[in-house]
N, C-alpha and C positions, 0 to 999 in steps of 0.2 A: 249187365248181369250183376255186377258188384252191389249197386244200390238195392237191387231186389233182395239179395241175401241179407243185407243189413236190416232192411225193413222186416223181414221174417224174424230175425233175431230179436228185434225190439218188440214185436208182437208176442214172441215166446216169453220174453222177460216180463212183460205186462201180465200175460196169462198166469205165469208162475206166482207173481205177487198176489193177484186176485185169488188164485187157488190157495195160497198160504193163508190169506185172511179168511177165506171161506171155511177152511178146515180148522183154523184156530178157533173161530167162533163156534163151530160144530163141537169141537172137543170140550170147550168150556161148558156149553149147555149140556152135553152128554154126561160129563163127569158130575155135574150138579144133579142131574136127574138120577144117576146111579147113587149118589150120596143120599139123597132124600129117600129113595127106595130102600137102600140098605138099612138106614136107620129105622124106617118103618117096619121092615121085616124083623130087624133085631128086637125092637120093642114088642112086636106081635109075638115073637118067639117066647119072650119072657111071660107075656100074658097067657099064652096057650099052656105053657108049662105050669104056671100058677093055677090055672083052672084044673089041670090034670091032677094036681095035688090037693084040690079042694080049697085053695086059698082065694082070698078076695082080691080082685084086681079092679081098682076104681077107674083109672083113666091114664092116658098118656099125656104128660104135661110138657110144656115147653116154656122155659124161662130164658129171657134174653141173655145172650152171652154163653149159654150152655146148650148141650145136646138135649133133645127130648128124652124123657125118662118115664118109666112106668111106676105107678104107685101101687105096691102090692103089700098086703098084710097076710102074714103066714105064721102059724103057730108051730108047724113041724120043722125041726131043724134039719131033718133028712132032706126034705124037699127044697130047702133054701139054696143048697149048693147046686142042685140040678136046675132050679129056676134061674139062678145067676148065670150058669153056664149055657143055658138054652139060648140066651140072647146072642152071644158070639157064634154058637154052633149053627143056628138057623141060616144066616147068610153064607156061612162057609160051605154048607151043604149045597145051597143054590149055586154058589160060585163054582164048586166042583162039578156040578151037573152041566153048567154052561160050558165049562172048559172041555168036558168030554164031548159035547155036541159039535163043537168045532165049525160052526157056520161063521159067516162074515160078522165081525164085531163080537162074537161070543167069547172068544178067548180073552180079548182085551177087556170085555165086560167082567169076566170071571176074575181077572187080576184086580180090576178096580173094586169090585165088590169085596173080595177078600182083604185087600189092603185097607180100604176105608173102614171096614168092619173091625180089623185089628186095631186101628187107631181109635175108633169110636168106642171101643170096649174098655178103655182105660179105667173107668169107674168100676166096671165089673171085676177087673183084675184086682183092684184094691179091696173090693168087697169080699173076695175069696182069699185075701191075705197073700197075694203074690208079692214077692220082694220088689223094691223099686227098680232093681236091675232087670228083673223079668219084665216089668211094665215097659221100661225103656227099650228092651230088646223087641217086644211085641210092636211098639210104636215104630222102631226103625225098620223092622220087617214089613210092617204095613206101608211105610213110606216107599220102600223098595218095590213092593207090589204095585202101588199107585203109579210110580214112575214107569215101571215096565208096562203097565196097562195103557198109560198115555202114549208111550212110544209105539206100542203095538197098534193102538187105535190110529195113530197118525200114519203108520206104515200101511195098514190095511186100507185106509181111505185114500191115501195119496198114490199108492202103487199103480192103480189102474189109470188114474187121471194123468200122471206124468207120462205113462206110456202113450197115451193119446196125443199129448202135446208134442212129444219127441217123435 
């Protein structure tokens, strides 16, 4: 009986390692998809707000080493503030909606969207003259949301699998 139990333990350990590798890869891919989607919605929010105010939006550009950004020309100073804020607000609203839905991976997705958006909005904060301290605070809050999102994602994914192994 003793060797049989040891064999089972070895199989369980191998399964746990494979499970970890599988979910680690899943988390990396999932977080990257959320990042790309969040930036897309962020920029689309800028463009939609610009069109609402009758401003010209040419394109969304990507320069190596930087986040994509929208090129918008607007003459109204009233609309500029709303257009700038629309970028960060769009993904936050989507994140809040996903958080309320509470299906599997929705809450972790909500944390990731909000966190990545807070970090990616640094240029917008500077454009509306937030202090450097406020920008750092938003970035730290964003990092906390991202870490919480990743931890929740790992917990949600691994919880069922570990119960099956044990």
